[in-house]
N, C-alpha and C positions, 0 to 999 in steps of 0.2 A: 560520550559516546555519540551524542548526537553530531557533534563538530568532526570527530574521528570518522565516523561510517557515513555522515550525510552531507560532508562539505560539498559534493557537487550539485545537491538540491538545494542547499541553502544558498548557494551562489547563482541558483538560476541556469546553471548548465545542464541539469538533468531532470527530468519529470519527477522521479521518486528514486527514493532507496530503501533498501531492506536491511535490517539488522538484528540479531539477537542479543536479548540482555537477560543477566539472571533476574528471578523475580521469585521472591520468597513470601510476597503477600499481593494477591491480586487487588485488594483494597488500596495498598499503598500505590500500586503501579497506577492505577485510575487516577488517583490522586495527582501524581507526578505527570501523568498524560494530561490532564485538564489544565494542571497550571502551565504547562509548556504549551498548549494550545492557545490559551488566553494571550501568551506572549507571540505566537507564531501565525495565528490566525489572520491579525490585521496586515501582515506581511505576504497573505497568498499561500501560506504553508499549514498543512495539518498532519498530525500523528494520530495513527489509528493502529491499535493493538490488531494482528490479524490471527495470532494463535497463542495458547498458553498452555505449556505442557512440561512436565518434568524439572520445575523449578525455572523454566527458562520462558521469556514470552518473545514472541516474533513481531517487531515493530515495522511499520510502514510510515515513512515520511514522504508526502507527496504534495505538488501542487494541482490543487483540484482544477482549476482553469486549463492548465497544459494536460492534465490527465484527461479531461472532457473532449479537448483537441484530439488528443492522440488516439482515443478510443473510437472518434467518429469518423477517422478515415475510412474507405470502403474496404482497403484489405484489413483493416484491424475488425471491422463489422463483421465480415465473412468469417474470420476466423474464430471471433467469439462465438457466432451463431452456429458453427459446425461444433462448437463445444459446449453448444446448450447454454450459453449465457443468457440472462434476460435482456431484452432489447432497450437500447437508448440509454437510461439514467445510470450513468457512473457509480452511484453510491449503491444500487442494487447489484451492480457487477462486482464491487468491491465485497457486498456481502457474501456473494456467490463464491468468489474468490477464497475469502475467509472460511465458509463452510467447506469447501475442499481441502484446504490446509489443514484443518482440524480432522478431516476423514481420512488423511492420507500420510504417510510419513515422507512421500516424494513431492517436490514441487511440480504442480501442471506446467506442460511447455508453456502455456500462452502466458504465464507469470512475465514473459519479458515485456508484452504490451503494456503491463501496469507499471512498469520501470522505464518506459520511454523507449525500449529498443524498437527499430523499425520492424514492420509487420514481414517482411523480405527474411 
């Protein structure tokens, strides 16, 4: 699934990718994500479960340094400020995105910024 849905991120073409996978066990998913992160973190890539619901998990693969750069642009900062995201730290912003995804059935418009889409 990582290769199929995240190839552009793995290849360094995109900042991030998002995909849904079956999840019968939160404990097993956590174990698999930890294993994958041990392999990916030295390559500048990280996996993060954003939401788990109805037997599926929404997984976010991203390049932390690129995300930090993308979210630091003036336009991205302005969009996130208007949407009431915490300032500065990308990890706090990801935590807020995850919270919003868990609380709603819809994707927030600003999710594009977290996937590397230009603010325009």
